[in-house]
Gaussian input, Z-matrix of N, CA and C with variables (Angstrom, degrees):
# hf/3-21g

backbone

0 1
 N
 C     1     B1
 C     2     B2     1     A1
 N     3     B3     2     A2     1     D1
 C     4     B4     3     A3     2     D2
 C     5     B5     4     A4     3     D3
 N     6     B6     5     A5     4     D4
 C     7     B7     6     A6     5     D5
 C     8     B8     7     A7     6     D6
 N     9     B9     8     A8     7     D7
 C    10    B10     9     A9     8     D8
 C    11    B11    10    A10     9     D9
 N    12    B12    11    A11    10    D10
 C    13    B13    12    A12    11    D11
 C    14    B14    13    A13    12    D12
 N    15    B15    14    A14    13    D13
 C    16    B16    15    A15    14    D14
 C    17    B17    16    A16    15    D15
 N    18    B18    17    A17    16    D16
 C    19    B19    18    A18    17    D17
 C    20    B20    19    A19    18    D18
 N    21    B21    20    A20    19    D19
 C    22    B22    21    A21    20    D20
 C    23    B23    22    A22    21    D21
 N    24    B24    23    A23    22    D22
 C    25    B25    24    A24    23    D23
 C    26    B26    25    A25    24    D24
 N    27    B27    26    A26    25    D25
 C    28    B28    27    A27    26    D26
 C    29    B29    28    A28    27    D27
 N    30    B30    29    A29    28    D28
 C    31    B31    30    A30    29    D29
 C    32    B32    31    A31    30    D30
 N    33    B33    32    A32    31    D31
 C    34    B34    33    A33    32    D32
 C    35    B35    34    A34    33    D33
 N    36    B36    35    A35    34    D34
 C    37    B37    36    A36    35    D35
 C    38    B38    37    A37    36    D36
 N    39    B39    38    A38    37    D37
 C    40    B40    39    A39    38    D38
 C    41    B41    40    A40    39    D39
 N    42    B42    41    A41    40    D40
 C    43    B43    42    A42    41    D41
 C    44    B44    43    A43    42    D42
 N    45    B45    44    A44    43    D43
 C    46    B46    45    A45    44    D44
 C    47    B47    46    A46    45    D45
 N    48    B48    47    A47    46    D46
 C    49    B49    48    A48    47    D47
 C    50    B50    49    A49    48    D48
 N    51    B51    50    A50    49    D49
 C    52    B52    51    A51    50    D50
 C    53    B53    52    A52    51    D51
 N    54    B54    53    A53    52    D52
 C    55    B55    54    A54    53    D53
 C    56    B56    55    A55    54    D54
 N    57    B57    56    A56    55    D55
 C    58    B58    57    A57    56    D56
 C    59    B59    58    A58    57    D57
 N    60    B60    59    A59    58    D58
 C    61    B61    60    A60    59    D59
 C    62    B62    61    A61    60    D60
 N    63    B63    62    A62    61    D61
 C    64    B64    63    A63    62    D62
 C    65    B65    64    A64    63    D63
 N    66    B66    65    A65    64    D64
 C    67    B67    66    A66    65    D65
 C    68    B68    67    A67    66    D66
 N    69    B69    68    A68    67    D67
 C    70    B70    69    A69    68    D68
 C    71    B71    70    A70    69    D69
 N    72    B72    71    A71    70    D70
 C    73    B73    72    A72    71    D71
 C    74    B74    73    A73    72    D72
 N    75    B75    74    A74    73    D73
 C    76    B76    75    A75    74    D74
 C    77    B77    76    A76    75    D75
 N    78    B78    77    A77    76    D76
 C    79    B79    78    A78    77    D77
 C    80    B80    79    A79    78    D78
 N    81    B81    80    A80    79    D79
 C    82    B82    81    A81    80    D80
 C    83    B83    82    A82    81    D81
 N    84    B84    83    A83    82    D82
 C    85    B85    84    A84    83    D83
 C    86    B86    85    A85    84    D84
 N    87    B87    86    A86    85    D85
 C    88    B88    87    A87    86    D86
 C    89    B89    88    A88    87    D87
 N    90    B90    89    A89    88    D88
 C    91    B91    90    A90    89    D89
 C    92    B92    91    A91    90    D90
 N    93    B93    92    A92    91    D91
 C    94    B94    93    A93    92    D92
 C    95    B95    94    A94    93    D93
 N    96    B96    95    A95    94    D94
 C    97    B97    96    A96    95    D95
 C    98    B98    97    A97    96    D96
 N    99    B99    98    A98    97    D97
 C   100   B100    99    A99    98    D98
 C   101   B101   100   A100    99    D99
 N   102   B102   101   A101   100   D100
 C   103   B103   102   A102   101   D101
 C   104   B104   103   A103   102   D102
 N   105   B105   104   A104   103   D103
 C   106   B106   105   A105   104   D104
 C   107   B107   106   A106   105   D105
 N   108   B108   107   A107   106   D106
 C   109   B109   108   A108   107   D107
 C   110   B110   109   A109   108   D108
 N   111   B111   110   A110   109   D109
 C   112   B112   111   A111   110   D110
 C   113   B113   112   A112   111   D111
 N   114   B114   113   A113   112   D112
 C   115   B115   114   A114   113   D113
 C   116   B116   115   A115   114   D114
 N   117   B117   116   A116   115   D115
 C   118   B118   117   A117   116   D116
 C   119   B119   118   A118   117   D117
 N   120   B120   119   A119   118   D118
 C   121   B121   120   A120   119   D119
 C   122   B122   121   A121   120   D120
 N   123   B123   122   A122   121   D121
 C   124   B124   123   A123   122   D122
 C   125   B125   124   A124   123   D123
 N   126   B126   125   A125   124   D124
 C   127   B127   126   A126   125   D125
 C   128   B128   127   A127   126   D126
 N   129   B129   128   A128   127   D127
 C   130   B130   129   A129   128   D128
 C   131   B131   130   A130   129   D129
 N   132   B132   131   A131   130   D130
 C   133   B133   132   A132   131   D131
 C   134   B134   133   A133   132   D132
 N   135   B135   134   A134   133   D133
 C   136   B136   135   A135   134   D134
 C   137   B137   136   A136   135   D135
 N   138   B138   137   A137   136   D136
 C   139   B139   138   A138   137   D137
 C   140   B140   139   A139   138   D138
 N   141   B141   140   A140   139   D139
 C   142   B142   141   A141   140   D140
 C   143   B143   142   A142   141   D141
 N   144   B144   143   A143   142   D142
 C   145   B145   144   A144   143   D143
 C   146   B146   145   A145   144   D144
 N   147   B147   146   A146   145   D145
 C   148   B148   147   A147   146   D146
 C   149   B149   148   A148   147   D147
 N   150   B150   149   A149   148   D148
 C   151   B151   150   A150   149   D149
 C   152   B152   151   A151   150   D150
 N   153   B153   152   A152   151   D151
 C   154   B154   153   A153   152   D152
 C   155   B155   154   A154   153   D153
 N   156   B156   155   A155   154   D154
 C   157   B157   156   A156   155   D155
 C   158   B158   157   A157   156   D156
 N   159   B159   158   A158   157   D157
 C   160   B160   159   A159   158   D158
 C   161   B161   160   A160   159   D159
 N   162   B162   161   A161   160   D160
 C   163   B163   162   A162   161   D161
 C   164   B164   163   A163   162   D162

   B1=1.5277
   B2=1.5536
   B3=1.3491
   B4=1.4096
   B5=1.5562
   B6=1.3559
   B7=1.5511
   B8=1.4601
   B9=1.2941
   B10=1.4835
   B11=1.4363
   B12=1.2494
   B13=1.4733
   B14=1.5582
   B15=1.3484
   B16=1.4946
   B17=1.4874
   B18=1.3512
   B19=1.3914
   B20=1.5972
   B21=1.3638
   B22=1.5167
   B23=1.6618
   B24=1.2323
   B25=1.5124
   B26=1.5272
   B27=1.4018
   B28=1.4959
   B29=1.4680
   B30=1.3531
   B31=1.4939
   B32=1.5067
   B33=1.2764
   B34=1.5318
   B35=1.4397
   B36=1.3492
   B37=1.4887
   B38=1.6328
   B39=1.2074
   B40=1.5211
   B41=1.4931
   B42=1.3773
   B43=1.4550
   B44=1.3723
   B45=1.3800
   B46=1.4416
   B47=1.4989
   B48=1.3948
   B49=1.4635
   B50=1.5102
   B51=1.2533
   B52=1.4279
   B53=1.6337
   B54=1.2961
   B55=1.4694
   B56=1.5569
   B57=1.2249
   B58=1.4934
   B59=1.5333
   B60=1.3100
   B61=1.4805
   B62=1.5018
   B63=1.3194
   B64=1.4060
   B65=1.6230
   B66=1.2718
   B67=1.5173
   B68=1.5568
   B69=1.3008
   B70=1.5305
   B71=1.4964
   B72=1.4828
   B73=1.3854
   B74=1.6193
   B75=1.3771
   B76=1.4460
   B77=1.5641
   B78=1.4838
   B79=1.3675
   B80=1.6330
   B81=1.3329
   B82=1.3474
   B83=1.6286
   B84=1.3295
   B85=1.3941
   B86=1.5559
   B87=1.3628
   B88=1.5093
   B89=1.5063
   B90=1.3734
   B91=1.4878
   B92=1.5220
   B93=1.4010
   B94=1.3970
   B95=1.5417
   B96=1.3287
   B97=1.5807
   B98=1.5336
   B99=1.1936
   B100=1.4888
   B101=1.6088
   B102=1.3519
   B103=1.4189
   B104=1.5061
   B105=1.3901
   B106=1.5416
   B107=1.5228
   B108=1.4012
   B109=1.4261
   B110=1.5282
   B111=1.3607
   B112=1.4137
   B113=1.4447
   B114=1.3207
   B115=1.4663
   B116=1.5431
   B117=1.2685
   B118=1.5593
   B119=1.4912
   B120=1.2367
   B121=1.4523
   B122=1.5045
   B123=1.3290
   B124=1.4720
   B125=1.5194
   B126=1.2942
   B127=1.3977
   B128=1.6216
   B129=1.3069
   B130=1.4247
   B131=1.6326
   B132=1.2838
   B133=1.5000
   B134=1.5800
   B135=1.3500
   B136=1.3838
   B137=1.5751
   B138=1.4232
   B139=1.3802
   B140=1.5278
   B141=1.3166
   B142=1.4704
   B143=1.6256
   B144=1.2893
   B145=1.4602
   B146=1.5549
   B147=1.3773
   B148=1.2961
   B149=1.5356
   B150=1.3522
   B151=1.4521
   B152=1.6512
   B153=1.3032
   B154=1.4283
   B155=1.5385
   B156=1.3446
   B157=1.4301
   B158=1.4281
   B159=1.3112
   B160=1.5292
   B161=1.4936
   B162=1.2944
   B163=1.4630
   B164=1.4954
   A1=108.40
   A2=117.55
   A3=120.85
   A4=109.60
   A5=114.76
   A6=117.63
   A7=111.15
   A8=119.74
   A9=121.04
   A10=106.58
   A11=125.74
   A12=128.34
   A13=108.62
   A14=113.68
   A15=117.12
   A16=112.48
   A17=121.06
   A18=120.05
   A19=115.43
   A20=114.29
   A21=120.39
   A22=104.30
   A23=118.89
   A24=117.10
   A25=110.88
   A26=113.09
   A27=115.55
   A28=114.67
   A29=117.01
   A30=120.25
   A31=109.05
   A32=122.68
   A33=124.87
   A34=113.05
   A35=115.80
   A36=121.21
   A37=102.82
   A38=120.77
   A39=121.82
   A40=109.89
   A41=116.77
   A42=114.82
   A43=118.09
   A44=118.89
   A45=121.20
   A46=108.69
   A47=120.32
   A48=123.76
   A49=107.60
   A50=120.53
   A51=126.09
   A52=111.95
   A53=112.92
   A54=117.50
   A55=109.00
   A56=118.24
   A57=119.57
   A58=116.90
   A59=113.62
   A60=120.42
   A61=110.71
   A62=121.42
   A63=123.42
   A64=107.50
   A65=117.18
   A66=122.36
   A67=107.36
   A68=115.71
   A69=116.46
   A70=114.01
   A71=117.64
   A72=117.95
   A73=108.68
   A74=108.17
   A75=115.58
   A76=115.94
   A77=113.63
   A78=119.04
   A79=111.59
   A80=113.33
   A81=118.48
   A82=108.25
   A83=118.60
   A84=117.85
   A85=114.36
   A86=116.82
   A87=117.26
   A88=103.67
   A89=122.67
   A90=122.76
   A91=109.38
   A92=116.17
   A93=120.63
   A94=114.92
   A95=109.15
   A96=112.86
   A97=113.87
   A98=120.22
   A99=120.01
   A100=105.75
   A101=119.64
   A102=118.42
   A103=108.41
   A104=118.13
   A105=118.83
   A106=108.84
   A107=115.28
   A108=114.74
   A109=116.18
   A110=118.11
   A111=121.44
   A112=114.78
   A113=113.19
   A114=116.36
   A115=111.96
   A116=115.07
   A117=122.68
   A118=108.59
   A119=128.24
   A120=130.06
   A121=107.74
   A122=114.96
   A123=116.62
   A124=106.64
   A125=124.31
   A126=127.12
   A127=107.88
   A128=113.84
   A129=116.17
   A130=108.06
   A131=120.72
   A132=128.76
   A133=106.92
   A134=117.12
   A135=126.74
   A136=108.86
   A137=115.40
   A138=115.82
   A139=113.30
   A140=118.06
   A141=126.91
   A142=107.51
   A143=118.60
   A144=120.95
   A145=110.26
   A146=120.98
   A147=119.52
   A148=115.87
   A149=112.02
   A150=114.03
   A151=106.12
   A152=117.60
   A153=119.21
   A154=110.72
   A155=115.27
   A156=119.60
   A157=114.55
   A158=117.13
   A159=122.69
   A160=113.13
   A161=114.27
   A162=114.63
   A163=106.41
   D1=-42.94
   D2=-176.06
   D3=-66.55
   D4=-36.85
   D5=176.59
   D6=-61.24
   D7=-41.62
   D8=-177.06
   D9=-70.54
   D10=-41.65
   D11=179.18
   D12=-59.62
   D13=-48.73
   D14=179.59
   D15=-65.39
   D16=-41.61
   D17=174.02
   D18=-60.30
   D19=-44.17
   D20=178.23
   D21=-60.79
   D22=-43.33
   D23=-177.94
   D24=-60.90
   D25=-43.38
   D26=-179.71
   D27=-65.92
   D28=-39.70
   D29=175.93
   D30=-65.88
   D31=-40.13
   D32=168.98
   D33=-51.02
   D34=-53.25
   D35=-170.40
   D36=-66.48
   D37=-42.42
   D38=-178.68
   D39=-61.63
   D40=-44.41
   D41=176.40
   D42=-65.74
   D43=-35.89
   D44=179.15
   D45=-65.98
   D46=-42.00
   D47=179.95
   D48=-64.07
   D49=-39.62
   D50=-176.00
   D51=-69.54
   D52=-43.22
   D53=177.41
   D54=-73.59
   D55=-35.77
   D56=174.46
   D57=-61.61
   D58=-41.37
   D59=173.91
   D60=-67.36
   D61=-35.13
   D62=-175.28
   D63=-76.71
   D64=-25.78
   D65=179.31
   D66=-70.77
   D67=-27.59
   D68=-170.76
   D69=-83.35
   D70=-10.60
   D71=176.65
   D72=-72.92
   D73=146.18
   D74=-175.21
   D75=-107.84
   D76=1.67
   D77=-173.76
   D78=-91.40
   D79=38.12
   D80=-168.88
   D81=-85.54
   D82=153.30
   D83=176.55
   D84=-58.26
   D85=-25.38
   D86=-177.11
   D87=-75.44
   D88=-36.26
   D89=179.71
   D90=-62.86
   D91=-40.73
   D92=178.07
   D93=-63.91
   D94=-42.55
   D95=174.70
   D96=-69.98
   D97=-26.28
   D98=177.54
   D99=-74.77
   D100=-42.52
   D101=-178.10
   D102=-63.37
   D103=-37.55
   D104=-179.93
   D105=-63.62
   D106=-45.72
   D107=179.71
   D108=-61.47
   D109=-39.12
   D110=170.02
   D111=-55.42
   D112=-44.05
   D113=-176.02
   D114=-64.01
   D115=-43.93
   D116=177.77
   D117=-67.38
   D118=-27.06
   D119=176.82
   D120=-74.96
   D121=-41.67
   D122=-179.67
   D123=-65.11
   D124=-42.22
   D125=-177.58
   D126=-62.47
   D127=-41.92
   D128=-172.62
   D129=-73.16
   D130=-34.12
   D131=174.30
   D132=-61.78
   D133=-47.66
   D134=-172.69
   D135=-63.18
   D136=-33.29
   D137=-174.59
   D138=-94.51
   D139=10.42
   D140=177.63
   D141=-71.88
   D142=135.87
   D143=174.97
   D144=-57.38
   D145=143.20
   D146=172.75
   D147=89.36
   D148=-11.13
   D149=-178.86
   D150=-105.14
   D151=117.53
   D152=179.72
   D153=-61.62
   D154=133.06
   D155=-178.78
   D156=-83.09
   D157=137.37
   D158=174.12
   D159=-84.21
   D160=138.78
   D161=-179.53
   D162=-119.85

């Protein structure tokens, strides 16, 4: 019984470390989508009348 509990604990620890490392990556599709939205918003704001355009 102790062997099963120890194995289960080891598997859980490996999964937590694996998912934790995967969560740290920034090359997700969500990050790419956020950058595209920000770029579109910056263009929209730059094209508003009365706002000096940056070059």
